[in-house]
C-alpha positions in Angstrom: -66.8 18.2 25.8 -68.1 15.2 23.9 -71.2 15.8 21.9 -74.3 13.5 22.1 -73.3 12.1 18.7 -69.8 11.3 19.9 -71.1 9.6 23.1 -73.5 7.6 21.1 -70.8 6.5 18.6 -68.4 5.4 21.4 -71.1 3.6 23.3 -72.4 1.8 20.2 -68.9 1.0 19.1 -67.8 -0.7 22.3 -71.1 -2.5 22.9 -71.1 -3.9 19.3 -67.5 -5.0 19.8 -68.5 -7.2 22.7 -71.4 -8.6 20.8 -69.3 -9.4 17.8 -66.6 -11.1 19.9 -69.1 -13.3 21.6 -70.7 -14.2 18.2 -67.2 -15.0 16.8 -66.3 -17.5 19.6 -67.3 -20.5 17.5 -64.6 -19.5 14.9 -62.0 -20.5 17.5 -62.8 -24.1 16.5 -62.9 -23.4 12.7 -60.2 -22.6 10.1 -58.7 -19.1 10.5 -60.2 -18.0 7.2 -63.6 -17.9 9.0 -62.4 -15.4 11.6 -60.6 -13.5 8.9 -63.9 -13.0 7.1 -65.6 -11.9 10.4 -62.8 -9.4 11.0 -63.2 -7.8 7.6 -66.9 -7.6 8.1 -66.4 -5.9 11.4 -64.1 -3.4 9.8 -66.8 -2.5 7.2 -69.4 -2.3 10.0 -67.1 0.1 11.9 -66.9 2.4 8.8 -70.7 2.3 8.4 -71.1 3.1 12.1 -68.8 6.0 11.9 -70.7 7.4 8.9 -74.3 6.9 10.2 -73.8 7.6 13.9 -70.7 9.7 14.1 -71.0 11.7 10.8 -67.5 10.5 9.9 -66.9 9.6 6.3 -63.7 8.4 4.7 -62.0 9.0 1.3 -59.2 6.6 0.4 -56.9 7.8 -2.3 -54.5 5.4 -4.1 -56.2 2.2 -3.2 -55.1 0.8 -6.5 -51.4 1.1 -5.3 -51.9 -1.8 -2.8 -49.8 -4.6 -4.2 -50.9 -8.2 -4.1 -49.0 -10.6 -1.9 -47.2 -10.2 1.5 -46.7 -6.6 2.5 -45.3 -4.3 5.3 -47.7 -1.4 5.9 -46.1 1.7 7.5 -48.8 4.1 8.6 -49.2 7.5 10.3 -51.0 6.9 13.6 -53.1 9.7 15.1 -56.3 8.0 16.3 -58.1 4.9 17.3 -59.9 5.2 13.9 -57.3 3.7 11.7 -56.8 0.7 14.0 -60.3 -0.5 13.1 -60.6 1.0 9.6 -57.6 -0.9 8.4 -59.4 -4.1 9.0 -61.6 -3.2 6.1 -58.9 -1.7 3.9 -56.5 -4.6 3.9 -57.4 -8.2 3.0 -55.5 -10.0 5.8 -54.1 -7.5 8.2 -51.7 -8.5 11.0 -51.3 -6.0 13.8 -48.4 -5.8 16.4 -49.9 -6.1 19.9 -48.7 -5.8 23.4 -48.5 -9.3 24.8 -50.8 -8.3 27.7 -53.7 -7.7 25.3 -53.8 -11.4 24.5 -54.6 -12.1 28.1 -57.9 -10.3 27.8 -60.8 -12.8 27.7 -62.6 -12.9 24.3 -60.4 -10.3 22.6 -57.1 -12.1 23.5 -58.5 -15.5 22.4 -59.6 -14.1 19.0 -56.3 -12.2 18.5 -54.3 -15.4 19.0 -56.6 -17.3 16.6 -56.2 -14.4 14.1 -52.4 -14.8 14.5 -51.8 -11.2 15.4 -48.2 -10.7 16.4 -47.8 -10.1 20.2 -44.6 -9.0 21.8 -43.4 -8.4 25.4 -42.5 -4.7 25.4 -40.6 -5.2 28.7 -38.2 -7.6 27.0 -35.6 -4.9 26.2 -33.4 -5.7 23.2 -35.1 -9.0 22.8 -38.4 -7.3 21.7 -37.1 -6.3 18.3 -35.8 -9.8 17.6 -39.0 -11.3 18.8 -41.0 -9.0 16.6 -38.9 -9.7 13.5 -39.2 -13.5 13.9 -42.9 -13.5 14.6 -43.6 -11.2 11.6 -41.3 -13.3 9.3 -43.2 -16.4 10.4 -46.5 -14.8 9.2 -44.9 -13.7 5.9 -43.4 -17.1 5.3 -46.8 -18.8 5.5 -47.3 -17.5 1.9 -50.9 -16.3 2.4 -50.3 -12.7 1.5 -50.5 -11.2 5.0 -50.1 -7.5 5.5 -48.1 -6.6 8.6 -49.5 -3.3 9.9 -46.8 -1.2 11.6 -47.0 2.3 13.1 -43.4 3.6 12.9 -43.9 6.2 15.6 -44.9 3.6 18.1 -47.9 5.4 19.5 -50.6 7.9 18.4 -49.3 11.4 17.7 -51.5 14.5 17.5 -51.9 16.1 14.1 -49.1 18.4 13.2 -46.8 17.2 16.0 -43.1 16.8 15.2 -42.5 13.2 13.9 -40.9 10.6 16.1 -40.2 7.7 13.9 -38.4 4.8 15.5 -35.8 2.5 13.9 -37.8 -0.6 14.5 -39.6 -0.2 11.1 -36.3 -0.2 9.3 -35.1 -3.4 11.0 -38.4 -5.1 10.2 -38.3 -4.0 6.6 -34.8 -5.4 6.2 -35.8 -8.7 7.7 -39.0 -9.3 5.9 -37.8 -8.7 2.3 -41.2 -7.6 1.1 -42.5 -4.2 -0.3 -43.4 -1.5 2.2 -46.5 0.5 1.7 -46.5 4.0 3.3 -49.9 5.4 4.4 -50.7 9.0 5.2 -53.9 10.2 6.9 -55.5 13.0 9.0 -57.8 11.0 11.2 -56.6 12.8 14.4 -58.3 16.0 13.3 -61.7 14.3 13.4 -61.2 11.7 16.2 -58.4 13.0 18.5 -56.3 10.6 20.5 -57.3 10.0 24.2 -60.6 11.7 23.6 -64.2 10.8 23.1 -64.9 14.1 21.2 -65.5 13.7 17.5 -65.6 16.3 14.8 -67.9 15.2 11.9 -66.3 15.4 8.5 -64.4 13.3 5.9 -61.2 11.5 7.0 -58.6 11.4 4.3 -56.3 8.4 3.8 -53.7 8.3 1.1 -51.9 5.2 -0.1 -48.5 6.1 -1.3 -46.2 4.4 -3.8 -44.8 1.1 -2.4 -41.1 1.0 -1.6 -39.5 -2.1 -3.1 -37.6 -4.6 -0.9 -33.9 -4.4 -0.7 -33.3 -0.7 -0.3 -30.4 0.3 2.1 -31.8 0.8 5.5 -31.1 4.5 5.8 -32.5 5.2 2.4 -35.6 3.3 3.1 -36.2 5.1 6.4 -35.7 8.5 4.8 -38.0 7.8 1.9 -40.7 6.2 4.1 -40.7 9.1 6.7 -40.5 11.9 4.1 -43.3 10.4 2.1 -45.6 9.9 5.0 -44.9 13.3 6.6 -45.2 15.3 3.3 -48.5 13.6 2.4 -49.9 13.8 5.9 -49.1 17.6 6.1 -51.0 18.0 2.9 -54.0 16.0 4.1 -53.8 18.0 7.4 -54.2 21.3 5.5 -57.2 19.9 3.5 -58.8 18.7 6.7 -58.4 22.0 8.5 -59.9 23.8 5.5 -62.9 21.5 5.5 -63.5 22.0 9.3 -63.4 25.8 9.1 -64.4 27.3 12.4 -64.4 23.8 14.0 -60.7 23.3 13.3 -58.5 22.6 16.4 -55.5 24.7 17.5 -52.4 22.9 16.1 -48.8 22.8 17.4 -46.5 25.4 16.0 -44.9 23.0 13.5 -48.2 22.4 11.8 -49.0 26.1 11.5 -45.6 26.7 10.0 -46.0 23.9 7.5 -49.2 25.5 6.2 -47.7 28.8 5.4 
């Protein structure tokens, strides 16, 4: 059952999102750099809100490994937390969205202005081609955008068996830019599909960038192994920090900790 603190955080979060989107409407008529600044400020506000209201702090390890210039970010995805937090972590983040999200008033208008990449997931084989071309277009603009990609496609509970899709490998081959793997344990503290929150410190680890041009199979193996190994280690640290408040994990996670 959600605690009072969790309910307050969720209510404050979504109310403040509406307020910020309304205040950001004039940026639709201004250069995109204005909205980019608003988005980064919102990301920082989100982290502050999590800490003050939700008791959720964050420790980012390896921040110095983020290279300058255009980048493909491949991240573990466990929670809604990283979706907002990455807005503060990266200078010019570009998320992959379902096309339907761009139809939502306020949010959709701002997403289009921010040049997020939207795709029609019902388009079958065309979706991958559409995604590659839209992402390449953002990279070719030469403004150092960071394409944020969750290789498993959806949020996975901490310790669940990995389900990495091949889309990340195709995108990596097409973009020709470094790939930055990111591990985290956010799902321990803010579980998916839940309003319940466990106060504590979320760990994020930036891993060594993978250079462009690797064979597709080698890239996929190194990317997945790196993210999973680091995420399992962060998972163990998070469980230890939670103590008696730690959740029951799938069998795989328990075996990894032995």
